[in-house]
C-alpha positions, 0 to 999 in steps of 0.5 A: 631302389624302386621295384615294380610289382609283378603282374599276375599271369592272367589279370582277369581269370574269367578271360582265360576260362573256356565258354563251356566245360566238357565232361572230361574237364569237370572230372579233372576238377572233381579229381584236383582243382589244380589239375583243372586250373593247369590244364584248362586255364593255363593250357598245360599239356601232358604226353598222351596216355596209351588209351588216348593214342588208341582212341585217337587212332580209332577216331581217325580210322573210323572218320576216314573209312566211313565218311563217303567222298562227297556225292557218294552214298554211305555204306550199307548197314551189313558192310558197315557192321563187317568193316567196323569189326574188322577195322576195330581189330585192326586199330587195336593191333596197330596200337599195340604194335606202336605202343609196344604192349 
């Protein structure tokens, strides 16, 4: 009986490597090289952490609050700081409600 030799998932690992590495990916490698391999090369995902959910909510809210519509002036500094504080508290409270902390 003739059996084919199984091919590796990646014939050329360099083709699967990213063009650049973020500080997060470098931290993954420093923590555990296998973690880096599975997350970066194999693209295995994990459920988001509580901190990731809060951070994503904050980034989304800030981006949509402080990006003026095309052709409009950005918020002035006083309004910006007041709105930032209010929005930060709102996002933290919303995330706590959604996560159940």
